[in-house]
C-alpha positions as a LaTeX table, in Angstrom:
\begin{tabular}{lrrr}
\hline
Residue & $x$ (\AA) & $y$ (\AA) & $z$ (\AA) \\
\hline
Met1 & 18.09 & 12.08 & 47.49 \\
Ser2 & 19.57 & 13.72 & 44.20 \\
Ala3 & 16.82 & 15.33 & 42.02 \\
Arg4 & 15.81 & 13.56 & 38.73 \\
Pro5 & 17.33 & 15.31 & 35.79 \\
Ala6 & 15.15 & 17.50 & 33.81 \\
Arg7 & 13.74 & 16.17 & 30.58 \\
Pro8 & 15.03 & 18.04 & 27.54 \\
Leu9 & 12.51 & 20.04 & 25.69 \\
His10 & 12.19 & 19.90 & 21.67 \\
Arg11 & 9.96 & 21.82 & 19.16 \\
Thr12 & 9.73 & 20.67 & 15.65 \\
Glu13 & 7.11 & 20.87 & 12.95 \\
Ala14 & 4.99 & 17.62 & 12.77 \\
Ile15 & 2.28 & 15.91 & 10.78 \\
Val16 & 0.28 & 13.28 & 12.71 \\
Leu17 & 0.51 & 9.94 & 11.31 \\
Arg18 & $-1.65$ & 7.83 & 13.62 \\
Leu19 & $-3.68$ & 7.95 & 16.86 \\
Leu20 & $-4.40$ & 5.60 & 19.68 \\
Asp21 & $-6.72$ & 6.07 & 22.66 \\
Tyr22 & $-4.77$ & 5.31 & 25.77 \\
Gly23 & $-6.59$ & 4.87 & 29.25 \\
Glu24 & $-9.39$ & 7.19 & 30.06 \\
Ser25 & $-8.05$ & 10.48 & 28.88 \\
Asp26 & $-4.61$ & 10.13 & 27.09 \\
Arg27 & $-3.71$ & 9.56 & 23.40 \\
Ile28 & $-0.71$ & 7.82 & 21.83 \\
Val29 & 0.34 & 9.70 & 18.82 \\
Thr30 & 2.66 & 8.85 & 15.91 \\
Phe31 & 4.23 & 12.17 & 14.37 \\
Phe32 & 6.30 & 12.47 & 11.29 \\
Thr33 & 8.58 & 15.40 & 12.11 \\
Ser34 & 11.05 & 17.66 & 10.26 \\
Gly35 & 13.56 & 17.60 & 12.87 \\
Phe36 & 13.61 & 14.12 & 14.43 \\
Gly37 & 11.75 & 11.83 & 11.93 \\
Lys38 & 9.14 & 9.55 & 12.87 \\
Ile39 & 8.54 & 9.53 & 16.64 \\
Arg40 & 5.92 & 8.30 & 19.08 \\
Gly41 & 4.47 & 10.20 & 21.98 \\
Ile42 & 1.65 & 10.32 & 24.56 \\
Ala43 & $-0.38$ & 13.32 & 25.04 \\
Lys44 & $-1.64$ & 13.29 & 28.60 \\
Gly45 & $-5.16$ & 14.17 & 29.06 \\
Ala46 & $-5.72$ & 14.87 & 25.41 \\
Arg47 & $-9.12$ & 13.41 & 25.24 \\
Arg48 & $-10.25$ & 15.79 & 28.24 \\
Ser49 & $-8.63$ & 19.19 & 27.58 \\
Arg50 & $-9.86$ & 20.36 & 24.11 \\
Arg51 & $-8.17$ & 23.61 & 24.74 \\
Arg52 & $-4.75$ & 22.25 & 25.21 \\
Phe53 & $-4.36$ & 20.25 & 21.82 \\
Ala54 & $-7.35$ & 21.95 & 19.95 \\
Asn55 & $-7.50$ & 20.20 & 16.49 \\
Ala56 & $-3.97$ & 19.54 & 16.56 \\
Leu57 & $-4.27$ & 15.68 & 17.27 \\
Glu58 & $-5.99$ & 14.52 & 14.17 \\
Pro59 & $-4.51$ & 12.43 & 11.34 \\
Phe60 & $-2.46$ & 14.52 & 8.77 \\
Cys61 & $-2.66$ & 17.69 & 10.80 \\
Arg62 & 0.25 & 19.61 & 10.41 \\
Ser63 & 1.49 & 21.51 & 13.44 \\
Thr64 & 4.37 & 22.62 & 15.77 \\
Ile65 & 4.78 & 20.38 & 18.63 \\
Leu66 & 6.75 & 20.75 & 21.95 \\
Phe67 & 7.70 & 17.36 & 23.42 \\
Ser68 & 10.21 & 16.29 & 26.21 \\
Arg69 & 12.04 & 12.94 & 26.85 \\
Arg70 & 14.81 & 11.58 & 28.46 \\
Ser71 & 16.48 & 9.34 & 25.58 \\
Ser72 & 15.30 & 8.24 & 22.25 \\
Glu73 & 13.83 & 4.91 & 23.77 \\
Gly74 & 10.09 & 4.73 & 24.87 \\
Leu75 & 7.33 & 7.60 & 24.43 \\
Ala76 & 7.87 & 11.40 & 24.23 \\
Leu77 & 5.84 & 13.35 & 26.46 \\
Ile78 & 3.82 & 15.75 & 24.17 \\
Glu79 & 3.58 & 19.03 & 26.01 \\
Ser80 & 1.72 & 21.07 & 23.51 \\
Ser81 & 0.72 & 21.51 & 19.94 \\
Asp82 & 0.06 & 24.45 & 17.84 \\
Val83 & $-1.83$ & 23.93 & 14.57 \\
Ile84 & $-0.17$ & 25.13 & 11.35 \\
Cys85 & $-2.52$ & 23.62 & 8.67 \\
His86 & $-5.75$ & 21.65 & 9.58 \\
Phe87 & $-6.46$ & 20.77 & 5.90 \\
Pro88 & $-10.14$ & 21.62 & 5.92 \\
Ser89 & $-10.95$ & 20.90 & 2.39 \\
Ile90 & $-9.44$ & 17.38 & 2.68 \\
Arg91 & $-11.59$ & 16.67 & 5.70 \\
Ala92 & $-14.66$ & 17.90 & 3.77 \\
Asp93 & $-14.13$ & 15.51 & 1.12 \\
Leu94 & $-14.12$ & 11.72 & 1.14 \\
Glu95 & $-11.92$ & 10.99 & $-1.79$ \\
Arg96 & $-9.47$ & 13.54 & $-0.51$ \\
Thr97 & $-9.40$ & 12.17 & 2.91 \\
Leu98 & $-8.68$ & 8.63 & 1.56 \\
Met99 & $-5.92$ & 9.80 & $-0.75$ \\
Ala100 & $-4.46$ & 11.80 & 2.16 \\
Ser101 & $-4.74$ & 8.74 & 4.48 \\
Tyr102 & $-2.88$ & 6.61 & 1.90 \\
Leu103 & $-0.08$ & 9.24 & 1.75 \\
Ile104 & 0.10 & 8.98 & 5.36 \\
Asp105 & 0.31 & 5.41 & 5.52 \\
Leu106 & 2.83 & 5.22 & 2.88 \\
Thr107 & 5.12 & 7.45 & 4.96 \\
Glu108 & 4.72 & 5.76 & 8.17 \\
Gln109 & 5.65 & 2.44 & 6.47 \\
Phe110 & 8.75 & 4.06 & 4.63 \\
Ala111 & 10.13 & 6.39 & 7.52 \\
Pro112 & 12.19 & 4.50 & 9.88 \\
Glu113 & 11.81 & 5.31 & 13.67 \\
Glu114 & 14.00 & 8.31 & 14.84 \\
Lys115 & 15.79 & 8.96 & 11.58 \\
Arg116 & 15.57 & 12.56 & 10.33 \\
Asn117 & 14.62 & 13.13 & 6.60 \\
Glu118 & 13.76 & 16.57 & 6.01 \\
Pro119 & 13.17 & 15.95 & 2.27 \\
Leu120 & 10.63 & 13.33 & 3.00 \\
Phe121 & 8.91 & 15.53 & 5.62 \\
Ala122 & 8.73 & 18.44 & 2.81 \\
Leu123 & 7.23 & 15.95 & 0.33 \\
Leu124 & 4.39 & 14.79 & 2.67 \\
Ala125 & 3.69 & 18.39 & 3.46 \\
Asp126 & 3.64 & 19.38 & $-0.02$ \\
Phe127 & 1.47 & 16.61 & $-1.48$ \\
Leu128 & $-0.91$ & 17.19 & 1.45 \\
Ala129 & $-1.22$ & 20.95 & 0.10 \\
Leu130 & $-1.59$ & 19.73 & $-3.20$ \\
Ile131 & $-4.55$ & 17.23 & $-2.24$ \\
Glu132 & $-5.91$ & 20.21 & $-0.17$ \\
Ala133 & $-6.02$ & 22.59 & $-3.00$ \\
Gly134 & $-7.04$ & 20.23 & $-5.72$ \\
Pro135 & $-8.31$ & 19.09 & $-8.19$ \\
Val136 & $-7.21$ & 15.50 & $-7.20$ \\
Thr137 & $-6.00$ & 13.16 & $-9.81$ \\
Glu138 & $-4.76$ & 9.56 & $-9.91$ \\
Ala139 & $-1.47$ & 10.96 & $-11.00$ \\
Ile140 & $-0.85$ & 12.61 & $-7.79$ \\
Leu141 & $-0.64$ & 9.24 & $-6.04$ \\
Arg142 & 1.84 & 7.86 & $-8.55$ \\
Phe143 & 4.08 & 10.69 & $-8.33$ \\
Phe144 & 3.88 & 10.50 & $-4.54$ \\
Glu145 & 4.79 & 6.78 & $-4.38$ \\
Ile146 & 7.51 & 7.35 & $-7.03$ \\
Arg147 & 9.21 & 10.16 & $-4.75$ \\
Ile148 & 8.90 & 8.41 & $-1.80$ \\
Leu149 & 10.39 & 5.38 & $-2.79$ \\
Lys150 & 13.23 & 7.33 & $-4.13$ \\
Leu151 & 13.78 & 8.93 & $-0.92$ \\
Ser152 & 13.66 & 5.90 & 0.84 \\
Gly153 & 16.08 & 4.05 & $-1.18$ \\
Tyr154 & 13.74 & 2.01 & $-3.28$ \\
Glu155 & 13.47 & 3.87 & $-6.37$ \\
Pro156 & 12.67 & 1.50 & $-9.27$ \\
Val157 & 14.99 & 1.68 & $-12.24$ \\
Leu158 & 12.86 & 3.10 & $-15.15$ \\
Asp159 & 15.42 & 4.99 & $-17.45$ \\
Arg160 & 17.21 & 1.86 & $-18.70$ \\
Cys161 & 16.94 & $-2.03$ & $-19.00$ \\
Gln162 & 18.08 & $-3.53$ & $-15.81$ \\
Ile163 & 19.50 & $-6.53$ & $-17.94$ \\
Cys164 & 21.25 & $-5.19$ & $-20.86$ \\
Lys165 & 21.51 & $-1.60$ & $-19.38$ \\
Ala166 & 20.24 & $-0.04$ & $-22.79$ \\
Pro167 & 18.48 & 3.36 & $-22.25$ \\
Leu168 & 14.94 & 4.06 & $-23.25$ \\
Cys169 & 14.36 & 4.09 & $-26.91$ \\
Glu170 & 11.29 & 4.37 & $-29.35$ \\
Gly171 & 9.77 & 1.00 & $-30.56$ \\
Ser172 & 10.84 & $-1.18$ & $-27.78$ \\
Gly173 & 8.31 & $-2.89$ & $-25.67$ \\
Tyr174 & 9.06 & $-2.60$ & $-21.83$ \\
Arg175 & 7.98 & $-4.92$ & $-18.87$ \\
Phe176 & 8.45 & $-4.17$ & $-14.98$ \\
Asp177 & 9.66 & $-6.83$ & $-12.69$ \\
Pro178 & 8.61 & $-6.01$ & $-8.96$ \\
Ala179 & 11.17 & $-8.49$ & $-7.77$ \\
Ala180 & 14.11 & $-6.86$ & $-9.84$ \\
Gly181 & 12.92 & $-3.48$ & $-9.07$ \\
Gly182 & 13.11 & $-2.19$ & $-12.49$ \\
Ile183 & 12.04 & $-2.59$ & $-16.36$ \\
Ser184 & 13.50 & $-4.87$ & $-19.10$ \\
Cys185 & 13.47 & $-4.18$ & $-22.65$ \\
Gly186 & 11.87 & $-5.99$ & $-25.43$ \\
Ser187 & 15.23 & $-7.74$ & $-26.29$ \\
Cys188 & 15.67 & $-8.88$ & $-22.84$ \\
Pro189 & 13.36 & $-11.62$ & $-21.11$ \\
Pro190 & 12.10 & $-10.53$ & $-17.76$ \\
Arg191 & 13.60 & $-12.36$ & $-14.95$ \\
Gly192 & 10.39 & $-12.99$ & $-12.76$ \\
Pro193 & 7.04 & $-14.44$ & $-13.68$ \\
Asp194 & 5.32 & $-11.35$ & $-12.43$ \\
Ala195 & 6.66 & $-8.93$ & $-14.89$ \\
Leu196 & 3.87 & $-6.25$ & $-16.11$ \\
Pro197 & 3.77 & $-4.58$ & $-19.54$ \\
Leu198 & 4.67 & $-0.85$ & $-19.19$ \\
Ser199 & 4.60 & 1.33 & $-22.21$ \\
Leu200 & 7.26 & 3.96 & $-22.99$ \\
Gly201 & 4.76 & 6.90 & $-22.66$ \\
Thr202 & 3.86 & 5.58 & $-19.05$ \\
Ile203 & 7.56 & 5.29 & $-18.16$ \\
Arg204 & 8.43 & 8.73 & $-19.51$ \\
Thr205 & 5.55 & 10.29 & $-17.58$ \\
Leu206 & 6.57 & 8.66 & $-14.37$ \\
Leu207 & 10.15 & 10.11 & $-14.65$ \\
Met208 & 9.01 & 13.45 & $-15.48$ \\
Gly209 & 6.41 & 13.15 & $-12.44$ \\
Arg210 & 9.47 & 12.14 & $-10.40$ \\
Glu211 & 11.37 & 15.26 & $-10.98$ \\
Met212 & 8.93 & 18.18 & $-11.72$ \\
Ala213 & 8.34 & 20.78 & $-9.16$ \\
Val214 & 5.65 & 20.04 & $-7.06$ \\
Glu215 & 3.65 & 23.36 & $-8.03$ \\
Lys216 & 3.63 & 22.35 & $-11.71$ \\
Leu217 & 2.48 & 18.65 & $-11.40$ \\
Gly218 & $-1.12$ & 19.50 & $-11.95$ \\
Arg219 & $-0.12$ & 20.13 & $-15.71$ \\
Leu220 & 1.15 & 16.41 & $-15.68$ \\
Leu221 & $-1.55$ & 14.00 & $-16.38$ \\
Leu222 & $-1.95$ & 10.41 & $-17.05$ \\
Thr223 & $-3.82$ & 9.00 & $-19.78$ \\
Gly224 & $-6.51$ & 6.35 & $-19.20$ \\
Ala225 & $-3.93$ & 3.60 & $-20.18$ \\
Ala226 & $-1.08$ & 5.18 & $-18.51$ \\
Ala227 & $-3.14$ & 5.58 & $-15.38$ \\
Asp228 & $-3.96$ & 1.68 & $-15.44$ \\
Glu229 & $-0.39$ & 0.70 & $-16.20$ \\
Ser230 & 1.25 & 3.08 & $-13.49$ \\
Arg231 & $-1.35$ & 1.92 & $-10.90$ \\
Arg232 & $-0.71$ & $-1.80$ & $-11.45$ \\
Met233 & 2.92 & $-1.17$ & $-11.46$ \\
Met234 & 3.19 & 0.68 & $-8.35$ \\
Thr235 & 0.57 & $-1.32$ & $-6.50$ \\
His236 & 2.53 & $-4.70$ & $-7.21$ \\
Phe237 & 5.99 & $-2.99$ & $-6.47$ \\
Ile238 & 5.01 & $-1.49$ & $-3.14$ \\
Arg239 & 3.15 & $-4.66$ & $-2.30$ \\
His240 & 6.31 & $-6.67$ & $-2.86$ \\
Leu241 & 8.37 & $-4.29$ & $-0.71$ \\
Leu242 & 5.93 & $-4.27$ & 2.22 \\
Gly243 & 4.93 & $-7.83$ & 1.88 \\
Arg244 & 1.07 & $-6.68$ & 1.87 \\
Glu245 & $-1.41$ & $-4.02$ & 0.27 \\
Leu246 & $-2.06$ & $-1.07$ & 2.56 \\
Lys247 & $-5.57$ & $-1.03$ & 3.85 \\
Ser248 & $-6.04$ & 2.67 & 2.94 \\
Leu249 & $-5.25$ & 2.08 & $-0.68$ \\
His250 & $-7.82$ & $-1.10$ & $-0.72$ \\
Val251 & $-10.57$ & 1.19 & 0.94 \\
Leu252 & $-9.69$ & 4.12 & $-1.88$ \\
Asn253 & $-10.05$ & 1.66 & $-4.66$ \\
Asp254 & $-13.28$ & 0.12 & $-3.41$ \\
Ile255 & $-14.70$ & 3.54 & $-2.99$ \\
Arg256 & $-14.01$ & 4.49 & $-6.38$ \\
Arg257 & $-15.31$ & 1.31 & $-7.88$ \\
Leu258 & $-18.56$ & 2.00 & $-6.11$ \\
Gly259 & $-18.64$ & 5.38 & $-7.54$ \\
Leu260 & $-19.12$ & 7.23 & $-4.24$ \\
\hline
\end{tabular}
């Protein structure tokens, strides 16, 4: 009888997206990796052996993982995982934890299986580091949302009217149509019944937040009105794309309303 072929080993940076206990001692882990995109693997004995996977298999933990598999189909076998960053400040604070969880959920939804996307991995890693360092603001969520939509091919059109193609200009009122994926100016009627009013200042802030270096984003703030407008716009658009609202965002909003 011929020997079974060896399982090729792969090493890559990864961020934990989701965990599922399996059997008495194993865990099934969904990772977003820099080298292989989103993958699912099984960590044998992870619930029993704390030394082998110490602190490495927890949501939004950034690690270097070693895994093996015979093909791209089925679960990978997670051989080991070494922590790069455990984000202790995020884990110690409820609001930071919920914000990070929302970023993780968005990444899981918009990252296709087994498709390498290094810019998307860098985006998630950079914004987790931003939340870890603080201070946390509503703007961080909006700037992550617009960037992940851009990298995923769903970028909303905000720099011109979707209908007449006129560029942004002072004195014009705008509305955002989730179904059309962009804005319409005051001279053009919106195509859908769910169009939302959007001020020129809000639009320009979102466009700046889409392009500005991550380390400078702390300087860019949303006013109260802009925060409300951009939240409604992005929530409606992402709900339109996914067909539902993410549970993590719903929980975050509930906690904020309760003032916890």
